[in-house]
C-alpha positions as CSV (number, residue, x, y, z in Angstrom):
1,M,0.0,0.0,-0.2
2,G,1.7,3.4,-1.3
3,I,1.3,6.5,1.2
4,K,-0.2,9.8,-0.2
5,I,2.2,12.3,-0.4
6,V,0.4,16.0,-0.9
7,G,3.3,18.5,-0.3
8,K,6.6,19.2,0.8
9,I,8.1,21.1,3.8
10,E,9.0,24.7,3.2
11,K,12.6,25.8,3.7
12,V,13.7,29.3,4.6
13,N,16.8,31.2,5.0
14,G,16.9,31.3,8.6
15,K,18.9,34.7,8.6
16,E,16.3,36.2,6.6
17,I,13.5,35.8,9.4
18,S,13.1,37.2,12.7
19,Y,12.3,35.3,15.9
20,R,8.6,36.9,16.1
21,E,7.9,35.7,12.7
22,F,9.1,32.4,13.6
23,V,7.0,32.2,16.3
24,E,3.8,33.3,14.7
25,K,4.2,31.1,11.5
26,N,5.4,28.0,13.1
27,V,5.6,27.7,16.6
28,D,2.2,29.4,17.3
29,K,0.1,28.0,14.4
30,N,2.1,24.2,15.0
31,Q,3.8,24.1,11.7
32,P,6.9,22.5,10.4
33,V,9.7,24.5,8.4
34,V,13.3,23.6,7.5
35,L,15.7,26.5,8.4
36,T,18.6,26.9,6.6
37,G,22.0,29.2,7.2
38,L,22.4,28.6,10.9
39,M,24.7,26.0,11.5
40,E,28.6,27.6,9.5
41,D,30.1,28.5,12.7
42,W,29.3,25.3,14.7
43,R,32.6,23.4,15.9
44,A,30.7,20.0,15.1
45,S,30.4,21.1,11.3
46,R,34.3,21.4,11.5
47,D,35.2,18.5,13.8
48,W,32.6,15.9,12.9
49,V,32.7,16.0,9.4
50,T,35.7,14.9,6.7
51,E,36.8,17.2,3.8
52,N,34.5,15.0,1.7
53,G,31.4,15.5,3.5
54,K,31.3,12.3,5.6
55,P,31.3,11.5,9.3
56,N,34.4,11.9,10.9
57,F,34.5,8.6,12.6
58,Q,38.2,8.7,13.7
59,F,37.6,12.1,15.2
60,F,34.8,10.4,17.5
61,A,37.0,7.1,18.6
62,T,39.9,9.3,19.3
63,H,38.1,12.2,21.7
64,F,34.7,10.1,22.9
65,G,35.8,6.6,21.9
66,N,34.8,5.7,25.9
67,S,31.6,7.0,26.0
68,K,28.8,4.3,26.0
69,V,25.7,4.7,24.0
70,Q,22.7,3.1,22.8
71,V,22.8,1.6,19.2
72,A,19.4,0.7,17.5
73,D,19.3,-2.5,15.0
74,C,17.3,-0.9,12.6
75,G,16.3,-4.6,11.3
76,T,14.6,-6.1,14.5
77,I,12.0,-4.9,16.6
78,E,11.8,-5.4,19.9
79,F,8.4,-4.3,21.7
80,T,7.1,-1.4,19.8
81,D,10.5,0.0,18.8
82,Q,14.0,-1.1,17.3
83,K,16.0,-3.4,19.5
84,R,19.0,-1.4,21.0
85,V,22.1,-2.7,22.0
86,E,24.9,-0.8,24.6
87,M,28.5,-0.3,23.1
88,S,31.4,2.2,23.3
89,V,31.5,4.9,20.2
90,S,34.9,3.3,19.8
91,E,33.2,-0.1,19.2
92,L,30.5,1.4,17.0
93,V,33.1,2.8,15.1
94,D,35.3,-0.3,14.3
95,Q,31.7,-2.1,13.7
96,W,31.1,0.6,11.1
97,L,34.6,0.3,9.7
98,Q,34.3,-3.2,9.4
99,D,30.9,-3.3,7.7
100,S,32.3,-0.7,5.3
101,I,35.3,-2.6,4.2
102,H,33.3,-5.9,3.7
103,E,30.5,-4.0,1.7
104,D,33.3,-2.5,-0.7
105,G,34.3,-5.9,-1.5
106,N,30.9,-7.2,-2.1
107,A,29.9,-4.3,-4.3
108,T,33.0,-5.6,-7.0
109,A,31.5,-8.9,-6.8
110,G,28.1,-8.1,-7.3
111,V,26.8,-9.7,-4.3
112,S,23.7,-8.1,-2.0
113,K,22.6,-9.7,0.9
114,D,20.4,-8.6,4.4
115,K,22.5,-6.8,6.9
116,S,21.6,-4.9,10.0
117,F,21.6,-1.0,9.9
118,L,23.1,0.5,13.1
119,Y,21.9,3.9,14.5
120,L,23.5,5.5,17.5
121,K,20.3,7.4,19.3
122,D,19.7,9.7,22.1
123,W,23.6,10.5,23.0
124,H,23.0,12.6,25.8
125,F,26.3,14.5,24.5
126,V,25.9,18.0,25.8
127,K,25.5,16.4,29.6
128,E,28.5,14.0,29.4
129,Y,30.8,16.6,27.2
130,P,30.0,19.8,28.7
131,E,33.6,21.5,27.9
132,Y,33.0,20.7,24.4
133,I,30.8,23.4,23.0
134,A,29.8,21.6,19.4
135,Y,27.1,24.1,18.7
136,T,25.0,27.0,19.9
137,T,21.3,26.4,20.1
138,P,19.8,28.8,17.7
139,Q,17.8,31.9,18.9
140,F,14.6,30.1,17.5
141,F,14.8,27.1,19.7
142,C,16.2,29.0,23.0
143,D,12.5,29.3,24.9
144,D,13.0,25.8,25.9
145,W,11.7,25.3,29.1
146,L,12.5,21.5,29.5
147,N,15.7,21.5,29.3
148,L,16.5,24.7,31.3
149,Y,14.4,22.9,34.0
150,L,16.7,19.7,33.9
151,D,20.0,21.7,33.8
152,N,18.9,22.4,37.7
153,Y,16.2,19.7,38.7
154,R,15.2,16.3,37.6
155,I,11.7,15.7,36.4
156,H,11.5,12.5,38.1
157,K,13.4,10.9,41.0
158,D,12.2,7.6,41.6
159,P,13.8,6.6,45.3
160,D,13.9,2.7,44.4
161,I,16.1,3.3,41.5
162,Y,17.4,7.0,42.0
163,S,21.5,7.2,41.8
164,E,23.2,10.2,41.6
165,D,25.9,8.1,39.5
166,N,23.1,7.8,36.6
167,E,23.1,11.7,36.1
168,V,23.7,11.9,32.4
169,S,21.2,8.8,31.0
170,C,18.3,11.0,32.1
171,S,18.9,14.5,32.6
172,D,18.3,16.0,29.8
173,Y,16.4,15.8,26.1
174,R,19.7,17.2,24.1
175,F,21.0,14.4,21.7
176,V,23.3,13.3,19.0
177,Y,22.3,10.8,16.6
178,I,24.8,9.1,14.0
179,G,23.4,6.7,11.5
180,E,24.7,4.8,8.7
181,K,23.4,4.9,5.2
182,G,19.7,2.6,5.6
183,S,19.1,3.3,9.1
184,W,15.9,4.4,10.0
185,T,13.2,5.8,12.7
186,P,10.2,4.3,12.8
187,L,6.5,6.2,12.8
188,H,6.4,8.4,15.8
189,A,5.3,11.2,17.8
190,D,7.7,13.0,19.9
191,V,8.3,12.5,24.1
192,F,5.9,14.4,26.0
193,R,4.5,15.6,22.9
194,S,7.4,18.4,22.5
195,Y,8.6,20.5,19.7
196,S,11.6,19.2,18.5
197,W,14.4,20.2,15.9
198,S,16.8,18.5,14.4
199,A,20.2,19.5,12.9
200,N,22.3,17.7,10.2
201,V,25.4,18.1,10.6
202,C,26.1,15.7,7.7
203,G,24.3,13.6,5.3
204,K,21.1,13.6,4.2
205,K,17.8,12.6,5.6
206,H,14.0,11.8,4.3
207,W,11.5,13.0,6.5
208,F,7.8,12.0,6.2
209,F,5.1,13.9,8.2
210,L,1.6,13.6,9.3
211,S,-0.4,16.6,10.8
212,P,-2.0,15.8,14.4
213,S,-5.7,16.2,12.6
214,Q,-4.9,12.8,10.6
215,S,-2.9,11.1,13.2
216,R,-5.8,9.0,14.3
217,L,-5.6,7.6,10.6
218,V,-2.2,5.7,11.7
219,F,-3.8,3.8,14.9
220,D,-5.9,0.6,14.9
221,R,-9.8,0.8,15.9
222,N,-9.5,1.1,19.5
223,M,-6.7,3.9,19.4
224,K,-4.1,1.6,21.1
225,S,-1.6,0.9,18.7
226,S,0.0,2.6,15.7
227,V,1.5,1.7,12.4
228,Y,5.3,1.0,13.0
229,N,6.5,1.4,9.4
230,I,4.3,3.2,6.9
231,F,6.1,1.4,3.8
232,D,5.1,-2.0,5.1
233,D,2.4,-3.7,3.9
234,V,-0.1,-2.2,6.3
235,S,-3.0,-4.0,7.3
236,E,-6.5,-2.3,6.0
237,T,-8.4,-4.6,8.7
238,K,-6.4,-3.7,11.7
239,F,-5.8,-0.1,10.4
240,P,-8.7,0.8,8.4
241,G,-7.8,4.7,8.0
242,F,-4.3,4.4,7.2
243,K,-4.7,4.6,3.3
244,E,-6.2,7.9,3.7
245,A,-3.4,9.6,5.5
246,L,-2.0,12.6,3.5
247,W,1.3,13.1,4.1
248,L,4.3,15.6,3.6
249,E,7.8,15.0,3.0
250,C,11.3,16.7,3.2
251,I,14.9,15.9,2.1
252,Q,17.0,17.5,4.7
253,E,20.4,18.4,3.7
254,Q,23.5,19.1,5.6
255,N,23.8,22.0,7.5
256,E,19.7,22.0,7.4
257,I,17.6,22.1,11.0
258,I,14.2,20.9,10.6
259,F,11.6,22.3,13.3
260,V,9.0,19.3,14.2
261,P,5.7,21.0,16.0
262,S,3.9,19.3,18.5
263,G,1.8,15.9,18.1
264,W,3.5,15.9,14.3
265,Y,3.9,11.9,13.7
266,H,6.8,11.2,11.4
267,Q,9.1,8.5,9.8
268,V,12.7,9.4,9.2
269,H,15.3,7.5,6.7
270,N,18.8,8.2,6.4
271,L,19.8,8.2,2.7
272,E,23.7,8.6,3.5
273,D,25.8,8.5,6.9
274,T,24.7,11.0,9.0
275,I,25.2,12.7,12.3
276,S,22.5,14.8,13.6
277,I,21.7,17.3,16.7
278,N,18.0,17.0,18.2
279,H,16.8,18.7,21.3
280,N,12.9,18.0,22.7
281,W,11.5,21.0,24.5
282,F,8.3,22.9,25.1
283,N,7.4,26.1,26.7
284,A,4.3,28.5,26.7
285,Y,2.8,27.3,23.2
286,N,2.8,23.5,23.5
287,L,2.5,23.0,27.4
288,G,-1.2,22.0,26.8
289,W,-0.1,19.3,24.6
290,V,2.1,17.9,27.4
291,W,-0.8,18.0,29.6
292,D,-3.2,16.2,27.5
293,L,-0.6,13.4,26.9
294,L,-0.1,13.1,30.6
295,L,-4.0,12.8,30.9
296,K,-4.0,10.3,28.1
297,D,-1.4,7.9,29.4
298,Y,-2.7,8.5,33.3
299,N,-6.1,7.0,32.2
300,E,-4.9,4.6,30.5
301,A,-2.6,3.5,32.9
302,K,-6.0,3.5,35.8
303,E,-7.9,1.4,33.2
304,Y,-4.9,-0.9,32.8
305,I,-5.1,-1.7,36.8
306,E,-8.7,-0.9,37.4
307,D,-9.3,-4.5,38.4
308,I,-6.8,-4.4,41.7
309,K,-8.6,-0.7,42.5
310,D,-10.3,-2.5,45.8
311,I,-7.4,-4.0,47.0
312,C,-4.8,-1.9,46.4
313,D,-3.5,0.4,49.4
314,D,-2.7,3.5,47.3
315,F,-4.1,2.6,44.3
316,E,-3.7,6.5,43.0
317,G,0.1,6.2,43.8
318,L,0.1,3.3,41.7
319,C,-1.3,4.7,38.6
320,Q,1.1,8.1,39.0
321,R,4.3,5.3,39.4
322,N,3.0,3.9,36.1
323,L,2.8,7.1,34.5
324,A,6.0,8.0,35.5
325,A,7.4,4.6,33.9
326,N,5.7,5.2,30.7
327,T,5.5,8.3,29.8
328,G,8.7,10.0,32.0
329,M,6.7,12.1,34.7
330,N,3.9,11.8,36.6
331,F,0.9,14.7,37.6
332,Y,3.4,15.3,40.8
333,D,6.4,15.9,38.7
334,F,4.4,18.1,36.0
335,F,2.9,20.4,38.9
336,I,6.2,21.0,41.1
337,F,7.6,21.8,37.3
338,L,4.8,24.1,36.4
339,A,5.1,25.7,40.0
340,R,9.1,26.1,39.7
341,I,8.8,27.6,36.1
342,C,6.0,30.0,37.4
343,F,8.4,31.4,40.2
344,A,11.2,31.7,37.7
345,N,8.9,33.7,35.1
346,L,8.0,36.0,38.3
347,V,11.4,36.6,39.2
348,Q,12.0,37.8,35.7
349,V,8.9,39.9,35.2
350,C,9.7,41.9,38.8
351,H,13.5,42.2,37.6
352,Q,12.4,43.4,34.2
353,L,9.7,46.1,35.6
354,R,12.1,47.2,38.2
355,D,14.6,48.0,35.2
356,A,11.7,49.8,33.4
357,E,11.2,51.8,36.4
358,N,7.6,50.1,36.6
359,L,6.4,52.0,32.9
360,V,4.0,49.4,32.8
361,W,2.2,51.3,30.2
362,S,5.4,50.7,27.9
363,L,5.7,46.8,28.4
364,P,8.6,45.4,26.4
365,S,8.3,42.6,24.5
366,K,10.3,40.3,26.8
367,I,7.7,41.5,29.7
368,R,4.9,40.5,27.4
369,H,6.3,37.1,26.3
370,L,7.0,36.2,30.4
371,T,3.6,37.2,31.2
372,L,2.4,34.8,28.1
373,N,4.3,32.2,29.9
374,L,2.4,32.9,33.3
375,V,-1.3,33.0,31.7
376,S,-0.5,29.7,29.9
377,I,0.6,27.7,33.0
378,Q,-2.7,29.0,34.6
379,K,-4.6,27.6,32.1
380,V,-2.7,24.4,32.3
381,A,-3.3,24.3,36.3
382,L,-7.0,25.1,35.8
383,K,-7.0,21.9,33.8
384,M,-5.7,19.9,36.8
385,K,-7.7,21.5,39.3
386,S,-10.5,18.7,37.9
387,M,-8.3,15.6,39.2
388,E,-9.7,15.1,42.8
389,G,-6.8,12.5,43.5
390,L,-3.8,14.9,42.6
391,T,-3.1,15.6,46.1
392,R,-5.2,13.4,48.5
393,N,-2.4,11.1,49.4
394,H,0.4,13.0,48.6
395,V,2.2,16.5,50.1
396,L,3.0,18.9,47.2
397,H,4.2,21.8,48.9
398,L,6.5,24.6,47.6
399,D,6.9,28.2,48.5
400,F,8.0,31.1,46.8
401,R,10.0,32.9,49.6
402,E,11.8,29.4,50.6
403,T,12.4,28.9,46.7
404,L,14.2,32.2,46.4
405,D,17.1,30.5,48.9
406,D,17.5,27.4,46.8
407,P,20.5,27.8,44.9
408,E,19.3,25.2,42.3
409,F,16.5,27.8,41.6
410,F,19.0,31.0,41.4
411,E,20.8,28.9,38.8
412,L,17.2,28.4,37.2
413,C,16.7,32.0,37.1
414,M,20.2,33.1,35.6
415,A,19.6,30.2,33.1
416,W,16.3,32.3,32.5
417,E,17.7,35.7,32.3
418,K,20.2,34.4,29.7
419,T,17.7,32.8,27.8
420,Y,15.2,35.5,27.2
421,G,18.2,38.0,27.1
422,T,19.3,36.0,23.9
423,I,15.7,36.0,22.3
424,Y,15.4,39.6,22.7
425,N,19.2,40.5,22.0
426,Q,19.4,42.4,25.1
427,Q,23.3,42.7,26.6
428,K,24.7,39.6,29.0
429,C,23.6,39.8,32.1
430,D,26.4,41.6,34.6
431,Y,27.3,38.6,36.4
432,H,28.7,41.0,39.2
433,L,25.2,41.8,40.0
434,E,23.7,38.2,39.7
435,K,22.6,38.3,43.1
436,S,20.4,41.2,42.5
437,L,18.2,39.2,40.6
438,T,16.9,37.5,43.1
439,C,17.9,39.5,46.5
440,D,16.4,42.7,45.0
441,I,13.0,40.8,44.5
442,R,12.6,40.0,48.2
443,D,12.1,44.1,48.8
444,L,9.4,44.6,46.2
445,D,5.8,45.2,47.5
446,I,4.4,42.1,45.4
447,I,6.6,39.3,47.3
448,R,5.3,40.8,50.8
449,T,1.9,40.9,49.5
450,L,1.5,37.3,47.9
451,A,0.2,34.1,49.6
452,S,3.4,32.4,48.8
453,Q,2.6,28.6,49.4
454,V,1.9,26.8,46.4
455,S,0.3,23.4,47.4
456,T,-2.8,22.5,44.9
457,P,-3.1,23.6,41.0
458,E,-5.8,25.8,42.7
459,D,-3.0,27.5,44.5
460,L,-0.9,28.0,41.7
461,V,-4.1,29.7,39.4
462,I,-4.7,32.0,42.6
463,F,-1.0,33.1,42.9
464,I,-1.1,33.6,39.0
465,D,-3.8,35.9,39.3
466,N,-2.1,37.8,42.1
467,I,0.5,38.2,40.1
468,I,-1.1,39.9,37.4
469,T,-3.3,42.0,39.1
470,K,-0.6,43.4,41.8
471,L,1.4,44.1,39.0
472,V,-1.3,45.3,36.7
473,I,0.0,43.5,33.5
474,P,-2.5,43.4,30.7
475,D,-4.0,40.1,29.5
476,N,-2.1,39.0,26.4
């Protein structure tokens, strides 16, 4: 069964559009795009690529050879994904080079046979090698709440399995991928229904996209399982809507960055040996997508164990543990995330208003953006209020004044300052005045008058209401 391709993803010179234009056309409208012209000065574009445009495997083996990475066997299915094995980068490079020599020998004899295509995926390169600055995140993608938060906190800390020594493996969503020609990624939508951006350092990829409005067409009648490979002989009986799906495609060349919006299902094939840098991220514009996925996965987790509800001492807690295991976080994790991000935005708003001498009538774009963030958090918190079991057996308590004394929160605030300064082309923060960012906030009237304790989604809704009312910030 062939797929119906009805269009191509637009390509735009990233140097010729503004941040605002990108947000209005692609982020707010949840539309994919390919951006060019943004990677020329990356160190990765020099070090990781040979003169003939191929992956510099020797460089990786020499500088990062001891790293343990996850490598997908693209020809073997395990559960709903490709089978993965752990090996060192050096071991992977040796295997690739051996396969390449073997293939060259077979090519002269006209021999073809099945082979297993290997694909290094989800390498937490930035966390493992923080001193090696391989690239700079483009301005368009800097408003990244997920990774800014994970640089200072963990989204989910399971006391049964938590280990400080396992910091690299689950502490961010910034990845390096290295795949040989013929490797591929099955059909999927991204983790947390986040946005993603994927930069081709070298090689060429073929992308196939399905919009969220058509995603139901790749699921079975019960909406439980989706198509694995769109080029398989897909069963019309199991997936009756698949033949009606309308696809967009894109050939991504070297030094091009593709923006993948929330909820877009996609399948990707490496047409050449490739190296790519990939981030998953979310912010005010797609925060609702994250909550919708959590709620959907929660309901499925709850339904799956409903038969033991009457004999389970902490049924809700079990549902939340299963949700965290399956999705990567649960309601409690998400609520704490929202509260801390809310606090960080409040610090920035107050800091900006102080610097602007409280000229609220001439709010700069940065303050309007921060206010949009608060309103987005409030909308999600309103949805969470309906979940009666959220705080019944769990104590959730964050105090804004106490949080100001948290060194990790201070680092988050500094990252927030740097990020929005980058987005709005402000001068870099004077690090001699760092402590004024939070210390001076304490002296503002709003901090003394706010009810600072947040224990429930309703508390968070009221907290944000008070911020907007007391700062006289107009509704965006």
